[in-house]
All heavy atoms as TSV, in Angstrom:
chain	resi	resn	atom	element	x	y	z
A	1	MET	N	N	110.334	93.721	86.421
A	1	MET	CA	C	109.280	94.689	86.144
A	1	MET	C	C	109.112	95.571	87.376
A	1	MET	O	O	109.179	95.107	88.504
A	1	MET	CB	C	107.993	93.950	85.804
A	1	MET	CG	C	106.823	94.815	85.531
A	1	MET	SD	S	106.347	95.246	83.838
A	1	MET	CE	C	107.067	94.092	82.780
A	2	ASN	N	N	108.879	96.846	87.161
A	2	ASN	CA	C	108.650	97.806	88.235
A	2	ASN	C	C	107.172	98.173	88.268
A	2	ASN	O	O	106.578	98.458	87.228
A	2	ASN	CB	C	109.474	99.069	87.995
A	2	ASN	CG	C	110.954	98.792	87.961
A	2	ASN	OD1	O	111.477	98.092	88.809
A	2	ASN	ND2	N	111.629	99.332	86.970
A	3	PHE	N	N	106.607	98.198	89.476
A	3	PHE	CA	C	105.197	98.540	89.645
A	3	PHE	C	C	105.049	99.711	90.601
A	3	PHE	O	O	105.766	99.804	91.596
A	3	PHE	CB	C	104.420	97.346	90.222
A	3	PHE	CG	C	104.363	96.164	89.312
A	3	PHE	CD1	C	105.248	95.111	89.466
A	3	PHE	CD2	C	103.428	96.096	88.293
A	3	PHE	CE1	C	105.203	94.011	88.635
A	3	PHE	CE2	C	103.379	94.999	87.447
A	3	PHE	CZ	C	104.264	93.959	87.626
A	4	TYR	N	N	104.119	100.595	90.298
A	4	TYR	CA	C	103.767	101.719	91.155
A	4	TYR	C	C	102.272	101.635	91.410
A	4	TYR	O	O	101.482	101.527	90.462
A	4	TYR	CB	C	104.117	103.040	90.461
A	4	TYR	CG	C	103.692	104.272	91.226
A	4	TYR	CD1	C	104.260	104.568	92.454
A	4	TYR	CD2	C	102.739	105.134	90.724
A	4	TYR	CE1	C	103.881	105.696	93.159
A	4	TYR	CE2	C	102.353	106.268	91.408
A	4	TYR	CZ	C	102.939	106.540	92.628
A	4	TYR	OH	O	102.554	107.660	93.321
A	5	SER	N	N	101.865	101.664	92.685
A	5	SER	CA	C	100.454	101.536	93.056
A	5	SER	C	C	100.068	102.660	94.001
A	5	SER	O	O	100.902	103.144	94.773
A	5	SER	CB	C	100.198	100.213	93.781
A	5	SER	OG	O	100.706	99.129	93.083
A	6	TYR	N	N	98.805	103.043	93.970
A	6	TYR	CA	C	98.289	103.984	94.958
A	6	TYR	C	C	96.791	103.805	95.116
A	6	TYR	O	O	96.112	103.326	94.211
A	6	TYR	CB	C	98.634	105.434	94.614
A	6	TYR	CG	C	98.075	105.948	93.306
A	6	TYR	CD1	C	96.777	106.452	93.242
A	6	TYR	CD2	C	98.835	105.957	92.160
A	6	TYR	CE1	C	96.260	106.936	92.054
A	6	TYR	CE2	C	98.328	106.445	90.975
A	6	TYR	CZ	C	97.043	106.932	90.923
A	6	TYR	OH	O	96.530	107.414	89.754
A	7	THR	N	N	96.287	104.186	96.290
A	7	THR	CA	C	94.842	104.136	96.521
A	7	THR	C	C	94.196	105.363	95.907
A	7	THR	O	O	94.833	106.405	95.748
A	7	THR	CB	C	94.501	104.085	98.019
A	7	THR	OG1	O	94.970	105.264	98.651
A	7	THR	CG2	C	95.099	102.859	98.673
A	8	THR	N	N	92.925	105.231	95.567
A	8	THR	CA	C	92.204	106.339	94.950
A	8	THR	C	C	90.734	106.288	95.332
A	8	THR	O	O	90.177	105.220	95.537
A	8	THR	CB	C	92.353	106.295	93.411
A	8	THR	OG1	O	91.609	107.375	92.845
A	8	THR	CG2	C	91.857	104.984	92.823
A	9	SER	N	N	90.132	107.450	95.440
A	9	SER	CA	C	88.682	107.512	95.684
A	9	SER	C	C	87.925	107.681	94.374
A	9	SER	O	O	86.705	107.609	94.348
A	9	SER	CB	C	88.356	108.653	96.648
A	9	SER	OG	O	88.809	109.874	96.115
A	10	THR	N	N	88.643	107.910	93.282
A	10	THR	CA	C	88.038	108.075	91.953
A	10	THR	C	C	88.726	107.142	90.959
A	10	THR	O	O	89.527	107.593	90.131
A	10	THR	CB	C	88.157	109.536	91.480
A	10	THR	OG1	O	89.542	109.910	91.519
A	10	THR	CG2	C	87.351	110.478	92.347
A	11	PRO	N	N	88.437	105.839	91.006
A	11	PRO	CA	C	89.143	104.888	90.144
A	11	PRO	C	C	88.877	105.057	88.655
A	11	PRO	O	O	89.647	104.564	87.837
A	11	PRO	CB	C	88.635	103.531	90.636
A	11	PRO	CG	C	87.329	103.808	91.275
A	11	PRO	CD	C	87.452	105.185	91.864
A	12	ASP	N	N	87.817	105.761	88.272
A	12	ASP	CA	C	87.507	105.937	86.848
A	12	ASP	C	C	88.193	107.152	86.236
A	12	ASP	O	O	88.070	107.382	85.033
A	12	ASP	CB	C	85.996	106.031	86.649
A	12	ASP	CG	C	85.308	104.722	87.017
A	12	ASP	OD1	O	85.878	103.653	86.734
A	12	ASP	OD2	O	84.223	104.776	87.607
A	13	ALA	N	N	88.930	107.932	87.052
A	13	ALA	CA	C	89.659	109.080	86.517
A	13	ALA	C	C	90.798	108.571	85.630
A	13	ALA	O	O	91.424	107.558	85.932
A	13	ALA	CB	C	90.215	109.929	87.649
A	14	PRO	N	N	91.079	109.263	84.530
A	14	PRO	CA	C	92.107	108.772	83.611
A	14	PRO	C	C	93.519	108.929	84.165
A	14	PRO	O	O	93.825	109.908	84.848
A	14	PRO	CB	C	91.916	109.649	82.372
A	14	PRO	CG	C	91.303	110.897	82.905
A	14	PRO	CD	C	90.460	110.477	84.073
A	15	GLY	N	N	94.370	107.942	83.889
A	15	GLY	CA	C	95.790	108.028	84.210
A	15	GLY	C	C	96.088	108.274	85.670
A	15	GLY	O	O	95.479	107.689	86.548
A	16	GLN	N	N	97.039	109.173	85.915
A	16	GLN	CA	C	97.482	109.475	87.270
A	16	GLN	C	C	96.893	110.776	87.805
A	16	GLN	O	O	97.407	111.321	88.776
A	16	GLN	CB	C	99.009	109.564	87.306
A	16	GLN	CG	C	99.687	108.243	87.061
A	16	GLN	CD	C	101.178	108.409	87.008
A	16	GLN	OE1	O	101.706	108.871	86.008
A	16	GLN	NE2	N	101.852	108.048	88.071
A	17	ILE	N	N	95.811	111.253	87.221
A	17	ILE	CA	C	95.244	112.527	87.632
A	17	ILE	C	C	94.734	112.502	89.069
A	17	ILE	O	O	94.677	113.525	89.734
A	17	ILE	CB	C	94.141	112.974	86.648
A	17	ILE	CG1	C	93.849	114.449	86.800
A	17	ILE	CG2	C	92.881	112.135	86.824
A	17	ILE	CD1	C	93.060	115.026	85.661
A	18	ASP	N	N	94.410	111.325	89.589
A	18	ASP	CA	C	93.864	111.206	90.935
A	18	ASP	C	C	94.894	110.727	91.952
A	18	ASP	O	O	94.557	110.311	93.041
A	18	ASP	CB	C	92.672	110.250	90.923
A	18	ASP	CG	C	93.035	108.867	90.416
A	18	ASP	OD1	O	94.101	108.728	89.778
A	18	ASP	OD2	O	92.258	107.937	90.642
A	19	GLU	N	N	96.167	110.820	91.612
A	19	GLU	CA	C	97.230	110.374	92.511
A	19	GLU	C	C	97.223	111.195	93.799
A	19	GLU	O	O	97.140	112.422	93.758
A	19	GLU	CB	C	98.584	110.520	91.815
A	19	GLU	CG	C	99.739	110.047	92.655
A	19	GLU	CD	C	101.058	110.162	91.913
A	19	GLU	OE1	O	101.096	110.780	90.841
A	19	GLU	OE2	O	102.034	109.638	92.421
A	20	PRO	N	N	97.323	110.540	94.975
A	20	PRO	CA	C	97.280	111.280	96.233
A	20	PRO	C	C	98.555	112.075	96.477
A	20	PRO	O	O	99.638	111.675	96.043
A	20	PRO	CB	C	97.119	110.180	97.284
A	20	PRO	CG	C	97.762	108.993	96.669
A	20	PRO	CD	C	97.480	109.105	95.188
A	21	LEU	N	N	98.421	113.183	97.174
A	21	LEU	CA	C	99.575	113.970	97.592
A	21	LEU	C	C	99.961	113.532	98.994
A	21	LEU	O	O	99.145	113.026	99.751
A	21	LEU	CB	C	99.243	115.458	97.571
A	21	LEU	CG	C	98.833	116.019	96.216
A	21	LEU	CD1	C	98.428	117.467	96.350
A	21	LEU	CD2	C	99.959	115.876	95.220
A	22	GLY	N	N	101.207	113.735	99.360
A	22	GLY	CA	C	101.654	113.325	100.686
A	22	GLY	C	C	102.384	112.000	100.634
A	22	GLY	O	O	102.702	111.481	99.569
A	23	GLY	N	N	102.612	111.416	101.795
A	23	GLY	CA	C	103.449	110.234	101.870
A	23	GLY	C	C	102.729	108.908	101.977
A	23	GLY	O	O	103.361	107.875	101.920
A	24	GLY	N	N	101.425	108.906	102.158
A	24	GLY	CA	C	100.751	107.641	102.395
A	24	GLY	C	C	100.040	107.083	101.184
A	24	GLY	O	O	99.895	107.747	100.162
A	25	ALA	N	N	99.607	105.836	101.299
A	25	ALA	CA	C	98.752	105.161	100.320
A	25	ALA	C	C	99.409	104.987	98.958
A	25	ALA	O	O	98.747	105.000	97.944
A	25	ALA	CB	C	97.420	105.884	100.187
A	26	ARG	N	N	100.744	104.821	98.949
A	26	ARG	CA	C	101.465	104.561	97.702
A	26	ARG	C	C	102.460	103.436	97.922
A	26	ARG	O	O	102.931	103.223	99.029
A	26	ARG	CB	C	102.203	105.802	97.234
A	26	ARG	CG	C	101.261	106.864	96.733
A	26	ARG	CD	C	102.033	107.991	96.173
A	26	ARG	NE	N	102.355	108.878	97.294
A	26	ARG	CZ	C	102.947	110.044	97.158
A	26	ARG	NH1	N	103.317	110.448	95.983
A	26	ARG	NH2	N	103.192	110.791	98.193
A	27	SER	N	N	102.798	102.740	96.838
A	27	SER	CA	C	103.730	101.627	96.929
A	27	SER	C	C	104.530	101.508	95.645
A	27	SER	O	O	103.981	101.649	94.557
A	27	SER	CB	C	102.959	100.332	97.182
A	27	SER	OG	O	103.796	99.221	97.110
A	28	ILE	N	N	105.824	101.241	95.776
A	28	ILE	CA	C	106.690	100.960	94.639
A	28	ILE	C	C	107.249	99.559	94.837
A	28	ILE	O	O	107.807	99.254	95.889
A	28	ILE	CB	C	107.844	101.972	94.534
A	28	ILE	CG1	C	107.296	103.369	94.303
A	28	ILE	CG2	C	108.806	101.568	93.419
A	28	ILE	CD1	C	108.347	104.451	94.349
A	29	ASP	N	N	107.068	98.700	93.844
A	29	ASP	CA	C	107.556	97.330	93.906
A	29	ASP	C	C	108.495	97.100	92.732
A	29	ASP	O	O	108.099	97.250	91.586
A	29	ASP	CB	C	106.391	96.337	93.850
A	29	ASP	CG	C	105.428	96.534	95.002
A	29	ASP	OD1	O	105.844	96.274	96.134
A	29	ASP	OD2	O	104.291	96.962	94.757
A	30	ARG	N	N	109.729	96.741	93.038
A	30	ARG	CA	C	110.727	96.494	91.988
A	30	ARG	C	C	111.204	95.058	92.072
A	30	ARG	O	O	111.165	94.446	93.121
A	30	ARG	CB	C	111.921	97.427	92.167
A	30	ARG	CG	C	111.568	98.880	92.055
A	30	ARG	CD	C	112.791	99.746	92.331
A	30	ARG	NE	N	112.436	101.130	92.400
A	30	ARG	CZ	C	112.712	102.018	91.455
A	30	ARG	NH1	N	113.341	101.630	90.376
A	30	ARG	NH2	N	112.354	103.264	91.586
A	31	GLY	N	N	111.640	94.542	90.955
A	31	GLY	CA	C	112.262	93.233	90.982
A	31	GLY	C	C	111.383	92.132	90.443
A	31	GLY	O	O	110.753	92.279	89.408
A	32	ARG	N	N	111.296	91.034	91.189
A	32	ARG	CA	C	110.714	89.809	90.664
A	32	ARG	C	C	109.221	89.655	90.912
A	32	ARG	O	O	108.683	88.590	90.667
A	32	ARG	CB	C	111.456	88.628	91.260
A	32	ARG	CG	C	112.930	88.696	90.995
A	32	ARG	CD	C	113.635	87.494	91.488
A	32	ARG	NE	N	114.333	86.919	90.350
A	32	ARG	CZ	C	114.706	85.680	90.261
A	32	ARG	NH1	N	114.453	84.848	91.227
A	32	ARG	NH2	N	115.335	85.249	89.194
A	33	MET	N	N	108.532	90.653	91.399
A	33	MET	CA	C	107.096	90.522	91.639
A	33	MET	C	C	106.335	90.517	90.312
A	33	MET	O	O	106.697	91.202	89.375
A	33	MET	CB	C	106.574	91.649	92.523
A	33	MET	CG	C	107.059	91.570	93.953
A	33	MET	SD	S	106.192	92.704	95.029
A	33	MET	CE	C	104.714	91.771	95.364
A	34	THR	N	N	105.249	89.747	90.276
A	34	THR	CA	C	104.371	89.725	89.110
A	34	THR	C	C	103.198	90.659	89.373
A	34	THR	O	O	102.958	91.077	90.519
A	34	THR	CB	C	103.832	88.312	88.855
A	34	THR	OG1	O	103.030	87.917	89.976
A	34	THR	CG2	C	104.964	87.330	88.639
A	35	LEU	N	N	102.447	90.970	88.338
A	35	LEU	CA	C	101.268	91.808	88.497
A	35	LEU	C	C	100.280	91.172	89.475
A	35	LEU	O	O	99.730	91.853	90.343
A	35	LEU	CB	C	100.599	92.056	87.143
A	35	LEU	CG	C	99.298	92.855	87.163
A	35	LEU	CD1	C	99.512	94.234	87.781
A	35	LEU	CD2	C	98.730	92.962	85.764
A	36	THR	N	N	100.082	89.873	89.372
A	36	THR	CA	C	99.155	89.177	90.276
A	36	THR	C	C	99.609	89.297	91.722
A	36	THR	O	O	98.797	89.535	92.623
A	36	THR	CB	C	99.037	87.689	89.881
A	36	THR	OG1	O	98.600	87.622	88.526
A	36	THR	CG2	C	98.064	86.960	90.768
A	37	ALA	N	N	100.898	89.160	91.976
A	37	ALA	CA	C	101.429	89.288	93.333
A	37	ALA	C	C	101.236	90.704	93.874
A	37	ALA	O	O	100.882	90.882	95.042
A	37	ALA	CB	C	102.904	88.902	93.361
A	38	VAL	N	N	101.441	91.705	93.035
A	38	VAL	CA	C	101.246	93.100	93.460
A	38	VAL	C	C	99.775	93.355	93.790
A	38	VAL	O	O	99.460	93.965	94.811
A	38	VAL	CB	C	101.753	94.075	92.373
A	38	VAL	CG1	C	101.358	95.504	92.685
A	38	VAL	CG2	C	103.261	93.958	92.214
A	39	ILE	N	N	98.875	92.879	92.947
A	39	ILE	CA	C	97.442	93.068	93.193
A	39	ILE	C	C	97.024	92.387	94.493
A	39	ILE	O	O	96.326	92.988	95.324
A	39	ILE	CB	C	96.620	92.537	91.999
A	39	ILE	CG1	C	96.838	93.421	90.778
A	39	ILE	CG2	C	95.126	92.473	92.352
A	39	ILE	CD1	C	96.306	92.831	89.480
A	40	ASN	N	N	97.460	91.155	94.711
A	40	ASN	CA	C	97.104	90.445	95.941
A	40	ASN	C	C	97.667	91.134	97.180
A	40	ASN	O	O	96.991	91.233	98.211
A	40	ASN	CB	C	97.581	88.994	95.877
A	40	ASN	CG	C	96.765	88.174	94.915
A	40	ASN	OD1	O	95.606	88.484	94.624
A	40	ASN	ND2	N	97.360	87.119	94.390
A	41	ARG	N	N	98.907	91.634	97.104
A	41	ARG	CA	C	99.493	92.350	98.237
A	41	ARG	C	C	98.729	93.637	98.518
A	41	ARG	O	O	98.451	93.965	99.671
A	41	ARG	CB	C	100.968	92.654	97.981
A	41	ARG	CG	C	101.672	93.218	99.215
A	41	ARG	CD	C	103.066	93.672	98.911
A	41	ARG	NE	N	103.104	94.696	97.901
A	41	ARG	CZ	C	102.767	95.972	98.109
A	41	ARG	NH1	N	102.338	96.361	99.270
A	41	ARG	NH2	N	102.839	96.849	97.131
A	42	ASN	N	N	98.359	94.358	97.464
A	42	ASN	CA	C	97.604	95.597	97.656
A	42	ASN	C	C	96.238	95.328	98.281
A	42	ASN	O	O	95.771	96.113	99.108
A	42	ASN	CB	C	97.430	96.341	96.331
A	42	ASN	CG	C	98.711	96.971	95.850
A	42	ASN	OD1	O	99.680	97.092	96.593
A	42	ASN	ND2	N	98.734	97.366	94.597
A	43	ARG	N	N	95.608	94.237	97.903
A	43	ARG	CA	C	94.315	93.881	98.506
A	43	ARG	C	C	94.453	93.619	99.998
A	43	ARG	O	O	93.541	93.902	100.768
A	43	ARG	CB	C	93.731	92.656	97.815
A	43	ARG	CG	C	93.183	92.944	96.436
A	43	ARG	CD	C	92.690	91.692	95.752
A	43	ARG	NE	N	92.163	91.997	94.421
A	43	ARG	CZ	C	92.047	91.116	93.451
A	43	ARG	NH1	N	92.409	89.857	93.644
A	43	ARG	NH2	N	91.563	91.483	92.280
A	44	LYS	N	N	95.586	93.072	100.420
A	44	LYS	CA	C	95.823	92.818	101.844
A	44	LYS	C	C	96.180	94.094	102.593
A	44	LYS	O	O	95.750	94.305	103.718
A	44	LYS	CB	C	96.944	91.798	102.023
A	44	LYS	CG	C	96.559	90.404	101.604
A	44	LYS	CD	C	97.719	89.446	101.766
A	44	LYS	CE	C	97.345	88.074	101.222
A	44	LYS	NZ	N	98.487	87.148	101.251
A	45	VAL	N	N	96.987	94.949	101.962
A	45	VAL	CA	C	97.436	96.181	102.610
A	45	VAL	C	C	96.330	97.235	102.657
A	45	VAL	O	O	96.194	97.958	103.644
A	45	VAL	CB	C	98.683	96.745	101.878
A	45	VAL	CG1	C	99.088	98.092	102.430
A	45	VAL	CG2	C	99.838	95.767	101.986
A	46	TRP	N	N	95.548	97.317	101.596
A	46	TRP	CA	C	94.476	98.312	101.482
A	46	TRP	C	C	93.129	97.619	101.307
A	46	TRP	O	O	92.486	97.750	100.264
A	46	TRP	CB	C	94.722	99.247	100.295
A	46	TRP	CG	C	96.023	99.980	100.329
A	46	TRP	CD1	C	96.609	100.577	101.404
A	46	TRP	CD2	C	96.907	100.215	99.221
A	46	TRP	NE1	N	97.789	101.151	101.032
A	46	TRP	CE2	C	97.997	100.949	99.703
A	46	TRP	CE3	C	96.865	99.861	97.880
A	46	TRP	CZ2	C	99.054	101.359	98.894
A	46	TRP	CZ3	C	97.913	100.257	97.065
A	46	TRP	CH2	C	98.989	101.002	97.568
A	47	PRO	N	N	92.656	96.866	102.312
A	47	PRO	CA	C	91.402	96.108	102.137
A	47	PRO	C	C	90.199	97.027	101.925
A	47	PRO	O	O	90.042	98.034	102.606
A	47	PRO	CB	C	91.280	95.322	103.438
A	47	PRO	CG	C	92.087	96.086	104.428
A	47	PRO	CD	C	93.190	96.739	103.656
A	48	GLY	N	N	89.377	96.686	100.935
A	48	GLY	CA	C	88.154	97.428	100.672
A	48	GLY	C	C	88.351	98.783	100.022
A	48	GLY	O	O	87.414	99.570	99.938
A	49	GLN	N	N	89.562	99.095	99.542
A	49	GLN	CA	C	89.823	100.392	98.911
A	49	GLN	C	C	90.106	100.209	97.418
A	49	GLN	O	O	90.601	99.180	96.983
A	49	GLN	CB	C	91.032	101.060	99.563
A	49	GLN	CG	C	90.803	101.439	101.009
A	49	GLN	CD	C	91.963	102.247	101.541
A	49	GLN	OE1	O	92.548	103.065	100.815
A	49	GLN	NE2	N	92.316	102.031	102.788
A	50	SER	N	N	89.804	101.242	96.667
A	50	SER	CA	C	90.138	101.258	95.238
A	50	SER	C	C	91.619	101.593	95.091
A	50	SER	O	O	92.166	102.372	95.875
A	50	SER	CB	C	89.322	102.317	94.506
A	50	SER	OG	O	87.951	102.039	94.594
A	51	PHE	N	N	92.265	101.002	94.092
A	51	PHE	CA	C	93.660	101.334	93.825
A	51	PHE	C	C	93.976	101.125	92.353
A	51	PHE	O	O	93.246	100.450	91.634
A	51	PHE	CB	C	94.629	100.521	94.705
A	51	PHE	CG	C	94.555	99.031	94.531
A	51	PHE	CD1	C	95.282	98.386	93.538
A	51	PHE	CD2	C	93.773	98.264	95.371
A	51	PHE	CE1	C	95.227	97.020	93.386
A	51	PHE	CE2	C	93.703	96.890	95.236
A	51	PHE	CZ	C	94.446	96.263	94.241
A	52	LYS	N	N	95.066	101.745	91.913
A	52	LYS	CA	C	95.559	101.607	90.546
A	52	LYS	C	C	96.978	101.068	90.587
A	52	LYS	O	O	97.738	101.373	91.505
A	52	LYS	CB	C	95.563	102.951	89.822
A	52	LYS	CG	C	94.177	103.477	89.520
A	52	LYS	CD	C	94.253	104.755	88.714
A	52	LYS	CE	C	92.865	105.245	88.353
A	52	LYS	NZ	N	92.924	106.462	87.532
A	53	VAL	N	N	97.332	100.276	89.564
A	53	VAL	CA	C	98.674	99.727	89.439
A	53	VAL	C	C	99.230	100.112	88.070
A	53	VAL	O	O	98.555	99.924	87.055
A	53	VAL	CB	C	98.682	98.188	89.593
A	53	VAL	CG1	C	100.098	97.650	89.459
A	53	VAL	CG2	C	98.060	97.757	90.902
A	54	PHE	N	N	100.425	100.639	88.064
A	54	PHE	CA	C	101.120	101.039	86.837
A	54	PHE	C	C	102.434	100.276	86.728
A	54	PHE	O	O	103.032	99.919	87.740
A	54	PHE	CB	C	101.482	102.540	86.880
A	54	PHE	CG	C	100.304	103.459	86.898
A	54	PHE	CD1	C	99.639	103.739	88.081
A	54	PHE	CD2	C	99.864	104.064	85.737
A	54	PHE	CE1	C	98.554	104.595	88.109
A	54	PHE	CE2	C	98.776	104.926	85.754
A	54	PHE	CZ	C	98.123	105.193	86.940
A	55	THR	N	N	102.890	100.031	85.514
A	55	THR	CA	C	104.272	99.602	85.293
A	55	THR	C	C	105.048	100.845	84.890
A	55	THR	O	O	104.480	101.811	84.377
A	55	THR	CB	C	104.390	98.543	84.186
A	55	THR	OG1	O	103.861	99.077	82.976
A	55	THR	CG2	C	103.658	97.267	84.569
A	56	PHE	N	N	106.371	100.816	85.142
A	56	PHE	CA	C	107.208	101.947	84.729
A	56	PHE	C	C	108.633	101.467	84.504
A	56	PHE	O	O	109.049	100.434	85.017
A	56	PHE	CB	C	107.170	103.082	85.755
A	56	PHE	CG	C	107.852	102.766	87.069
A	56	PHE	CD1	C	109.179	103.086	87.268
A	56	PHE	CD2	C	107.155	102.161	88.105
A	56	PHE	CE1	C	109.811	102.798	88.468
A	56	PHE	CE2	C	107.762	101.875	89.304
A	56	PHE	CZ	C	109.104	102.182	89.491
A	57	HIS	N	N	109.366	102.246	83.714
A	57	HIS	CA	C	110.782	101.962	83.469
A	57	HIS	C	C	111.662	102.992	84.155
A	57	HIS	O	O	112.707	102.650	84.674
A	57	HIS	CB	C	111.080	101.935	81.968
A	57	HIS	CG	C	110.359	100.839	81.264
A	57	HIS	ND1	N	110.719	99.524	81.394
A	57	HIS	CD2	C	109.279	100.848	80.454
A	57	HIS	CE1	C	109.898	98.778	80.690
A	57	HIS	NE2	N	109.008	99.557	80.111
A	58	ASN	N	N	111.245	104.252	84.129
A	58	ASN	CA	C	111.993	105.327	84.773
A	58	ASN	C	C	111.012	106.086	85.659
A	58	ASN	O	O	110.108	106.762	85.156
A	58	ASN	CB	C	112.606	106.253	83.720
A	58	ASN	CG	C	113.371	107.401	84.324
A	58	ASN	OD1	O	113.367	107.623	85.537
A	58	ASN	ND2	N	114.047	108.160	83.476
A	59	PHE	N	N	111.189	106.003	86.976
A	59	PHE	CA	C	110.236	106.605	87.908
A	59	PHE	C	C	110.106	108.110	87.702
A	59	PHE	O	O	109.054	108.685	87.966
A	59	PHE	CB	C	110.655	106.299	89.347
A	59	PHE	CG	C	109.642	106.739	90.355
A	59	PHE	CD1	C	108.493	106.002	90.575
A	59	PHE	CD2	C	109.816	107.901	91.083
A	59	PHE	CE1	C	107.539	106.408	91.494
A	59	PHE	CE2	C	108.879	108.316	92.011
A	59	PHE	CZ	C	107.738	107.568	92.214
A	60	TYR	N	N	111.138	108.763	87.233
A	60	TYR	CA	C	111.127	110.220	87.094
A	60	TYR	C	C	110.656	110.693	85.720
A	60	TYR	O	O	110.683	111.884	85.431
A	60	TYR	CB	C	112.518	110.770	87.408
A	60	TYR	CG	C	112.920	110.433	88.826
A	60	TYR	CD1	C	113.816	109.409	89.087
A	60	TYR	CD2	C	112.354	111.100	89.897
A	60	TYR	CE1	C	114.154	109.075	90.386
A	60	TYR	CE2	C	112.683	110.778	91.192
A	60	TYR	CZ	C	113.585	109.762	91.433
A	60	TYR	OH	O	113.907	109.436	92.725
A	61	ASP	N	N	110.211	109.779	84.885
A	61	ASP	CA	C	109.712	110.126	83.551
A	61	ASP	C	C	108.277	109.610	83.416
A	61	ASP	O	O	108.052	108.414	83.244
A	61	ASP	CB	C	110.608	109.505	82.485
A	61	ASP	CG	C	110.218	109.911	81.076
A	61	ASP	OD1	O	109.187	110.609	80.897
A	61	ASP	OD2	O	110.944	109.524	80.137
A	62	ASP	N	N	107.304	110.512	83.496
A	62	ASP	CA	C	105.888	110.127	83.445
A	62	ASP	C	C	105.516	109.388	82.164
A	62	ASP	O	O	104.558	108.627	82.147
A	62	ASP	CB	C	104.985	111.353	83.579
A	62	ASP	CG	C	104.994	111.928	84.981
A	62	ASP	OD1	O	105.406	111.210	85.922
A	62	ASP	OD2	O	104.574	113.085	85.141
A	63	ARG	N	N	106.269	109.597	81.100
A	63	ARG	CA	C	105.958	108.939	79.829
A	63	ARG	C	C	106.180	107.432	79.875
A	63	ARG	O	O	105.662	106.710	79.025
A	63	ARG	CB	C	106.789	109.552	78.703
A	63	ARG	CG	C	106.443	111.019	78.434
A	63	ARG	CD	C	107.390	111.614	77.453
A	63	ARG	NE	N	108.740	111.610	78.057
A	63	ARG	CZ	C	109.848	111.913	77.429
A	63	ARG	NH1	N	109.816	112.232	76.166
A	63	ARG	NH2	N	111.006	111.889	78.049
A	64	THR	N	N	106.932	106.935	80.861
A	64	THR	CA	C	107.207	105.504	80.938
A	64	THR	C	C	106.170	104.746	81.764
A	64	THR	O	O	106.250	103.526	81.871
A	64	THR	CB	C	108.608	105.223	81.524
A	64	THR	OG1	O	108.633	105.582	82.901
A	64	THR	CG2	C	109.675	105.979	80.754
A	65	PHE	N	N	105.199	105.438	82.348
A	65	PHE	CA	C	104.168	104.791	83.158
A	65	PHE	C	C	103.039	104.276	82.281
A	65	PHE	O	O	102.597	104.957	81.360
A	65	PHE	CB	C	103.592	105.782	84.182
A	65	PHE	CG	C	104.476	105.986	85.374
A	65	PHE	CD1	C	105.642	106.710	85.287
A	65	PHE	CD2	C	104.142	105.432	86.600
A	65	PHE	CE1	C	106.458	106.901	86.384
A	65	PHE	CE2	C	104.945	105.603	87.701
A	65	PHE	CZ	C	106.111	106.335	87.591
A	66	ASN	N	N	102.565	103.070	82.592
A	66	ASN	CA	C	101.483	102.454	81.840
A	66	ASN	C	C	100.493	101.835	82.830
A	66	ASN	O	O	100.877	100.953	83.608
A	66	ASN	CB	C	102.047	101.386	80.897
A	66	ASN	CG	C	100.983	100.759	80.041
A	66	ASN	OD1	O	100.047	101.426	79.620
A	66	ASN	ND2	N	101.122	99.484	79.778
A	67	LEU	N	N	99.242	102.277	82.808
A	67	LEU	CA	C	98.215	101.732	83.692
A	67	LEU	C	C	97.919	100.291	83.292
A	67	LEU	O	O	97.577	100.020	82.145
A	67	LEU	CB	C	96.937	102.572	83.606
A	67	LEU	CG	C	95.748	102.106	84.445
A	67	LEU	CD1	C	96.073	102.162	85.929
A	67	LEU	CD2	C	94.526	102.968	84.140
A	68	VAL	N	N	98.060	99.350	84.241
A	68	VAL	CA	C	97.835	97.942	83.932
A	68	VAL	C	C	96.684	97.324	84.722
A	68	VAL	O	O	96.192	96.258	84.362
A	68	VAL	CB	C	99.111	97.092	84.144
A	68	VAL	CG1	C	100.162	97.456	83.118
A	68	VAL	CG2	C	99.653	97.233	85.550
A	69	HIS	N	N	96.246	97.997	85.803
A	69	HIS	CA	C	95.134	97.423	86.591
A	69	HIS	C	C	94.457	98.525	87.403
A	69	HIS	O	O	95.124	99.388	87.970
A	69	HIS	CB	C	95.649	96.348	87.555
A	69	HIS	CG	C	94.570	95.742	88.390
A	69	HIS	ND1	N	93.691	94.798	87.881
A	69	HIS	CD2	C	94.193	95.949	89.665
A	69	HIS	CE1	C	92.849	94.446	88.839
A	69	HIS	NE2	N	93.138	95.133	89.928
A	70	THR	N	N	93.122	98.476	87.446
A	70	THR	CA	C	92.336	99.357	88.311
A	70	THR	C	C	91.419	98.458	89.137
A	70	THR	O	O	90.654	97.670	88.593
A	70	THR	CB	C	91.492	100.342	87.483
A	70	THR	OG1	O	92.360	101.133	86.689
A	70	THR	CG2	C	90.660	101.240	88.397
A	71	GLU	N	N	91.530	98.583	90.447
A	71	GLU	CA	C	90.693	97.821	91.384
A	71	GLU	C	C	89.645	98.763	91.952
A	71	GLU	O	O	89.975	99.820	92.488
A	71	GLU	CB	C	91.569	97.259	92.516
A	71	GLU	CG	C	90.819	96.456	93.537
A	71	GLU	CD	C	90.736	94.987	93.160
A	71	GLU	OE1	O	91.346	94.569	92.162
A	71	GLU	OE2	O	90.044	94.264	93.883
A	72	ARG	N	N	88.391	98.409	91.825
A	72	ARG	CA	C	87.310	99.240	92.356
A	72	ARG	C	C	86.834	98.649	93.683
A	72	ARG	O	O	86.669	97.437	93.799
A	72	ARG	CB	C	86.162	99.310	91.363
A	72	ARG	CG	C	86.525	100.168	90.164
A	72	ARG	CD	C	85.502	100.091	89.049
A	72	ARG	NE	N	85.887	100.931	87.931
A	72	ARG	CZ	C	86.812	100.610	87.042
A	72	ARG	NH1	N	87.489	99.496	87.152
A	72	ARG	NH2	N	87.097	101.440	86.052
A	73	ALA	N	N	86.630	99.526	94.656
A	73	ALA	CA	C	86.169	99.086	95.973
A	73	ALA	C	C	84.766	98.490	95.851
A	73	ALA	O	O	83.956	98.974	95.051
A	73	ALA	CB	C	86.158	100.255	96.945
A	74	PRO	N	N	84.474	97.455	96.624
A	74	PRO	CA	C	83.122	96.875	96.587
A	74	PRO	C	C	82.085	97.857	97.109
A	74	PRO	O	O	82.365	98.625	98.026
A	74	PRO	CB	C	83.226	95.641	97.477
A	74	PRO	CG	C	84.430	95.841	98.308
A	74	PRO	CD	C	85.338	96.765	97.571
A	75	GLY	N	N	80.944	97.819	96.505
A	75	GLY	CA	C	79.830	98.646	96.977
A	75	GLY	C	C	79.795	99.924	96.366
A	75	GLY	O	O	79.470	100.878	96.165
């Protein structure tokens, strides 16, 4: 399974409309990672921040992305 994650300041925005521009605050995980492992890693890498996790089959085709988890920052 392939996962794409990024931090967001607006976790309630639909889909990828709030995706950050530039090179930071994004992660692509391919291979044997599970959704739980990706979420736990993101919590360690981006402590206290909101983030979204998507699954995808083809990174260059937006139609293959599916939102599977939204983490809201505490407070």
